[in-house]
C-alpha positions in Angstrom: -1.0 13.8 -38.4 1.1 10.7 -38.4 0.3 7.5 -36.6 1.8 5.5 -33.8 5.1 4.1 -35.2 4.3 0.6 -34.1 1.0 0.5 -36.0 0.5 -0.8 -39.5 -2.3 -0.1 -42.0 -3.3 -3.8 -42.0 -3.0 -4.4 -38.3 -3.8 -1.3 -36.1 -2.6 -1.7 -32.6 -5.1 -2.5 -29.8 -5.5 0.4 -27.3 -4.3 -1.7 -24.4 -0.9 -2.7 -25.5 1.6 -2.0 -22.7 2.7 -4.9 -20.5 2.7 -2.4 -17.6 -1.1 -2.1 -17.7 -3.3 -4.6 -16.0 -6.6 -4.9 -18.0 -9.5 -6.2 -15.9 -11.7 -8.9 -17.4 -14.8 -6.8 -16.9 -14.0 -4.3 -19.7 -14.2 -4.6 -23.5 -12.3 -2.3 -25.9 -14.7 -0.7 -28.4 -12.8 -0.6 -31.7 -14.9 2.1 -33.4 -14.9 4.2 -30.2 -17.7 6.7 -30.0 -19.2 8.7 -27.0 -21.2 7.3 -24.1 -25.0 8.0 -23.9 -25.8 11.6 -23.2 -22.7 13.2 -24.8 -22.0 15.1 -28.0 -18.7 16.5 -29.3 -17.2 18.5 -32.1 -14.0 20.1 -33.3 -13.4 22.8 -35.9 -10.7 25.0 -37.3 -11.2 28.6 -36.1 -8.0 30.2 -37.1 -5.6 29.8 -34.1 -3.4 27.3 -35.9 -1.9 28.4 -39.2 -1.8 24.8 -40.2 -5.5 24.7 -40.7 -6.0 21.8 -38.3 -8.8 21.8 -35.8 -8.1 24.2 -32.9 -11.5 24.7 -31.1 -13.2 21.7 -29.5 -16.4 21.2 -27.6 -17.6 18.3 -25.4 -21.0 18.6 -23.8 -23.3 16.5 -21.6 -27.0 16.8 -22.3 -28.0 15.5 -18.8 -28.9 18.4 -16.5 -28.0 16.4 -13.4 -24.6 15.4 -14.6 -21.8 14.8 -12.0 -18.2 15.8 -12.5 -14.7 15.8 -11.0 -11.5 17.6 -12.0 -7.8 17.8 -11.3 -5.3 20.6 -12.4 -1.7 21.4 -12.6 0.3 22.3 -9.4 2.2 24.9 -11.3 2.8 28.2 -9.5 2.2 30.0 -12.8 -1.0 28.2 -13.8 -2.8 29.5 -16.9 -6.0 31.6 -16.6 -8.2 28.8 -18.0 -7.0 26.5 -15.2 -7.7 29.0 -12.5 -11.1 29.9 -13.9 -12.1 26.2 -14.3 -10.8 25.3 -10.9 -13.0 27.9 -9.3 -16.0 26.9 -11.4 -15.6 23.2 -10.7 -15.8 23.8 -6.9 -19.2 25.4 -7.3 -21.2 23.2 -9.7 -20.9 20.0 -11.6 -19.4 20.6 -15.1 -21.4 19.7 -18.2 -19.4 21.3 -21.0 -15.7 21.5 -21.9 -14.3 24.0 -24.4 -10.7 23.7 -25.5 -8.6 26.0 -27.6 -5.3 24.5 -29.0 -2.3 26.2 -30.5 -2.4 28.9 -27.8 -2.3 28.2 -24.1 -3.6 31.6 -22.9 -0.9 31.3 -20.3 1.5 34.1 -19.3 -1.2 36.6 -20.4 -1.9 38.4 -17.1 -5.2 39.9 -16.1 -6.2 40.1 -19.8 -5.9 36.3 -19.9 -8.4 36.0 -17.1 -10.9 38.1 -18.9 -10.4 36.1 -22.1 -10.8 32.8 -20.3 -14.1 34.0 -18.9 -15.2 35.3 -22.4 -14.4 31.8 -23.8 -16.5 30.2 -21.0 -19.4 32.6 -21.7 -19.3 31.9 -25.4 -19.3 28.1 -24.8 -22.2 28.4 -22.3 -24.3 30.4 -24.8 -23.5 28.1 -27.7 -24.4 24.9 -25.8 -27.2 26.2 -23.6 -25.4 25.4 -20.4 -24.9 27.7 -17.4 -21.5 29.4 -17.3 -20.6 27.9 -13.9 -20.9 24.5 -15.5 -18.4 25.1 -18.3 -14.8 24.0 -18.1 -12.2 26.0 -20.1 -8.9 24.5 -21.2 -6.2 25.7 -23.5 -2.9 24.3 -24.8 -0.1 25.6 -27.0 2.3 28.5 -27.0 2.7 30.4 -23.8 2.7 34.2 -23.6 0.7 35.0 -26.7 -2.8 36.5 -26.4 -5.6 34.2 -27.5 -7.1 35.6 -30.8 -10.6 36.5 -29.7 -11.4 37.8 -33.2 -11.7 34.1 -34.3 -12.4 32.0 -31.1 -16.1 32.9 -30.4 -17.0 32.2 -34.1 -15.1 28.9 -33.8 -17.1 28.0 -30.7 -20.4 28.8 -32.4 -19.3 26.7 -35.4 -18.4 23.8 -33.2 -21.7 24.0 -31.4 -23.5 23.8 -34.7 -22.0 20.4 -35.5 -22.1 18.8 -32.1 -22.8 15.1 -32.6 -22.8 11.8 -30.7 -20.1 10.6 -33.1 -18.0 13.8 -33.0 -15.3 12.3 -30.7 -12.6 12.1 -33.4 -13.1 15.8 -34.4 -12.9 16.7 -30.7 -9.7 14.7 -30.3 -8.1 16.5 -33.2 -9.2 19.9 -31.8 -7.3 19.4 -28.5 -4.0 18.2 -30.0 -0.8 20.2 -30.6 2.5 18.3 -31.2 0.9 14.9 -30.7 2.1 12.4 -33.4 -0.7 9.9 -32.9 -4.2 9.7 -31.2 -4.6 9.0 -27.5 -8.2 7.9 -27.1 -10.3 4.9 -26.3 -13.9 3.8 -25.6 -14.5 0.8 -23.3 -17.6 -0.9 -22.0 -17.6 -2.1 -18.4 -19.8 -4.9 -17.1 -21.5 -4.0 -13.8 -24.1 -5.8 -11.8 -26.8 -3.5 -13.0 -25.8 -3.6 -16.7 -23.2 -2.3 -19.0 -21.8 1.2 -18.9 -19.5 3.0 -21.4 -16.3 4.9 -20.6 -14.7 7.3 -23.1 -11.4 9.1 -22.6 -9.1 11.3 -24.7 -5.8 12.8 -23.9 -3.2 15.0 -25.5 0.4 15.5 -24.6 3.9 14.8 -25.9 6.3 17.4 -24.4 6.6 19.6 -21.3 5.7 16.4 -19.3 6.5 16.1 -15.6 5.0 14.3 -12.7 2.7 16.7 -10.7 1.1 15.9 -13.1 2.1 16.1 -16.7 1.7 18.5 -19.6 -1.5 17.2 -20.7 -5.2 17.5 -21.1 -7.5 14.6 -20.5 -11.3 14.4 -20.7 -13.3 11.4 -19.6 -17.0 10.8 -20.2 -19.2 8.0 -18.9 -22.9 7.2 -19.0 -22.7 5.5 -15.6 -24.5 7.2 -12.7 -21.9 8.3 -10.1 -22.2 10.1 -6.8 -20.1 13.3 -6.7 -17.8 11.9 -4.0 -17.3 8.7 -6.0 -16.4 10.6 -9.1 -13.9 12.7 -7.2 -12.4 9.8 -5.4 -11.9 7.6 -8.5 -10.5 10.4 -10.6 -8.1 11.5 -7.8 -6.8 7.9 -7.3 -6.4 7.1 -11.0 -4.7 10.4 -11.9 -2.1 9.7 -9.1 -1.5 6.3 -10.6 -1.2 7.5 -14.2 -0.5 11.1 -15.2 1.2 11.7 -11.9 3.7 9.0 -12.7 5.0 10.1 -16.1 7.8 12.4 -17.3 9.2 13.3 -20.7 11.4 16.3 -20.0 10.8 17.3 -16.3 9.0 20.5 -17.3 5.8 21.2 -15.4 3.0 22.6 -17.6 0.9 25.7 -16.8 -2.2 24.1 -18.3 -2.7 20.5 -17.1 -6.4 19.7 -16.8 -8.2 16.4 -16.3 -12.1 16.4 -16.2 -14.5 13.5 -15.6 -18.2 13.9 -16.4 -20.8 11.3 -15.7 -24.2 11.6 -17.5 -26.0 8.7 -15.8 -27.8 8.2 -19.1 -27.3 4.4 -18.9 -29.4 4.2 -15.8 -26.8 2.0 -14.2 -25.7 3.4 -10.8 -22.3 2.8 -9.3 -23.0 2.4 -5.6 -20.3 3.8 -3.3 -18.1 1.1 -1.7 -19.6 -1.6 -3.8 -18.0 -4.3 -6.1 -19.3 -2.1 -9.0 -17.3 0.8 -7.7 -14.2 -1.4 -7.7 -14.9 -2.7 -11.2 -15.5 0.8 -12.5 -12.4 2.1 -10.8 -10.2 -0.7 -12.2 -11.5 0.1 -15.7 -10.8 3.8 -15.3 -7.4 3.0 -13.8 -6.4 0.8 -16.8 -7.7 3.4 -19.3 -5.8 6.4 -17.8 -2.6 4.4 -17.2 -2.5 3.4 -20.9 -3.2 6.9 -22.0 -0.4 8.1 -19.8 2.0 5.6 -21.3 0.9 6.7 -24.8 1.9 10.3 -23.8 5.3 9.1 -22.8 5.7 7.0 -25.9 4.8 10.1 -28.0 7.6 12.1 -26.1 8.5 14.3 -29.0 10.8 12.0 -30.9 10.9 9.2 -28.4 12.1 5.7 -29.4 11.6 3.9 -26.1 10.0 4.4 -22.8 11.3 3.2 -19.4 9.7 2.2 -16.1 11.8 2.7 -13.0 10.8 1.1 -9.8 12.6 2.3 -6.7 12.5 0.3 -3.4 14.0 1.3 -0.1 13.3 2.0 3.6 12.5 5.7 3.1 9.4 6.5 1.0 10.2 10.1 0.2 13.7 9.1 -0.8 12.4 6.5 -3.1 10.1 9.1 -4.7 13.0 11.6 -5.2 15.2 9.0 -6.7 12.6 7.7 -9.1 11.9 11.2 -10.4 15.6 12.0 -10.7 16.3 8.9 -12.7 13.3 9.6 -15.0 14.4 13.1 -15.6 18.1 12.5 -15.9 19.4 13.5 -19.4 22.2 10.9 -19.1 19.8 8.1 -18.3 17.3 9.2 -21.0 20.0 9.4 -23.7 21.3 6.0 -22.7 17.7 4.7 -23.1 17.5 6.4 -26.5 20.7 4.7 -27.7 19.8 1.3 -26.2 22.8 1.5 -23.9 22.6 -0.4 -20.5 24.9 2.1 -18.8 24.0 1.5 -15.1 26.6 4.0 -13.9 24.3 6.8 -15.1 21.6 5.4 -12.9 23.8 5.3 -9.8 24.9 8.9 -10.6 21.3 10.0 -10.7 20.6 8.3 -7.4 23.4 10.1 -5.7 22.2 13.5 -6.9 19.2 13.5 -4.6 20.5 11.5 -1.6 22.5 13.2 1.3 26.2 12.8 1.1 29.0 12.2 0.8 28.5 8.6 1.9 28.9 5.1 0.6 25.3 4.1 -0.3 24.6 0.5 -1.1 22.6 0.8 -4.3 21.3 -2.1 -6.4 20.3 -1.9 -10.1 18.5 -4.2 -12.4 18.0 -3.4 -16.1 15.4 -5.4 -18.1 15.4 -7.9 -15.2 19.2 -8.4 -15.3 21.1 -7.6 -12.1 24.0 -5.3 -13.0 24.9 -3.7 -9.7 24.6 -4.9 -6.1 25.5 -2.9 -3.0 27.1 -0.2 -5.2 29.4 -2.6 -7.2 29.0 -4.2 -10.6 28.2 -7.9 -10.7 29.0 -10.3 -13.5 26.3 -10.2 -16.3 26.0 -11.0 -20.0 26.4 -7.6 -21.5 25.7 -8.6 -25.1 22.5 -10.3 -24.1 21.4 -7.3 -22.1 22.2 -5.0 -25.0 19.6 -7.0 -27.0 17.0 -6.7 -24.3 17.2 -2.9 -24.0 16.4 -2.5 -27.7 12.7 -3.0 -27.0 10.1 -0.3 -26.9 9.6 -0.8 -23.1 12.6 -1.1 -20.8 12.4 -1.9 -17.0 14.7 -0.5 -14.4 14.7 -1.5 -10.8 16.7 0.3 -8.1 17.1 -0.6 -4.4 18.4 1.8 -1.8 20.0 -0.2 1.0 21.9 -3.4 1.5 20.8 -6.4 -0.7 20.7 -8.6 2.4 19.6 -8.2 6.0 21.7 -9.0 9.1 20.9 -12.7 8.8 22.1 -12.8 5.2 18.6 -13.1 3.8 17.4 -11.0 0.8 16.4 -7.6 2.1 12.7 -6.7 2.2 12.0 -3.0 1.5 9.1 -1.2 3.1 8.5 1.4 0.4 8.3 1.3 -3.4 7.4 3.8 -6.1 7.5 4.0 -9.9 7.9 6.5 -12.7 7.5 6.1 -16.4 9.7 8.1 -18.6 10.7 8.6 -22.3 14.1 8.7 -23.8 15.7 11.9 -25.1 17.1 12.2 -28.6 17.8 14.5 -31.6 14.1 14.9 -32.6 13.2 16.4 -29.2 15.8 19.1 -29.6 14.8 19.9 -33.2 11.1 20.1 -32.4 11.4 22.3 -29.3 14.1 24.5 -30.9 11.6 25.4 -33.7 8.3 25.3 -31.7 7.2 28.9 -32.0 8.5 29.3 -35.6 
């Protein structure tokens, strides 16, 4: 496991490090991480991964009245663990999460469903939790049967070492091609006292809005109502994992689960200032995790943020995603090349035509194109700006001025975060199953 390329042994990076994340004053980053009250976790090597790295992970909540919420991939070929857990989460609040990594148990047909249920049953028995309160997740190679000669033993072994400080082992147990950890623990100051929020994610490739190729598990010792938990998770996922892309490939296995133990004794009252504070903390946490997934983008050097403004909301959404997924735009980002023509080309690919569309483009805050034509700009200075780790793009669909000659005001705006595309991505994915 290597580390974030921007980190150094003497000065590890703070978790909140993107200028695109607004960090509320009410939260404090906990440097030594750890789990909230009422949770234990573990990760072990069972034998799925030939590398010997952890490949079975457990996270369990000891509170019998825990509350949960979950979101899943929109893929039409969703993996059996996703379908089993989606059905389970509609019936009861989840208390335990079991994850196998190195094998997605996807593309495995009816046998895959039976295996997912066997994994759920083994985790329920090992943790003493009812089966209908266990979430199953898997990540890794598609189309290969999960080796059930080793998984149940791995689950039992993980249950035997569950601990309040087992978060790092759990994190290792859910990762596949990740190059660096994506996890944080924060404390949030509420009117009734302080609560803790822990989140861990994995993901680096097969990332596409709707949402990404990722797993994310969130634990808190705040006391949440079921509707509050579902509302907050839904809103924050839409603003984070639903806004990122690495390669435009939608996963079969995306899963995000939030579990609240209530062990702090601090209740988040619906529609209160505390709900807003808690929601802002969760939003910042998930947005930074999403950006770390993009930054990990299997060989990525840089990440981009494209904001598209225009009169038509659906058109803005289509254009933003087309730009974020364009190989030409992504390779230009990789090379630090402010080639705005590639952006205009991507815009035209999803707008009706042929027509003369007035498109405006800014790169790193520098206007390079207005109403479909290049404007005078300092190219050498811009080439320096696009060498940074985070590069901004802004695109407008429509004339830059209104009928009175004033700067145009656009009714709709959307954003997508995306990674570049370079040699390392091809190498890694060409050799993934070997």
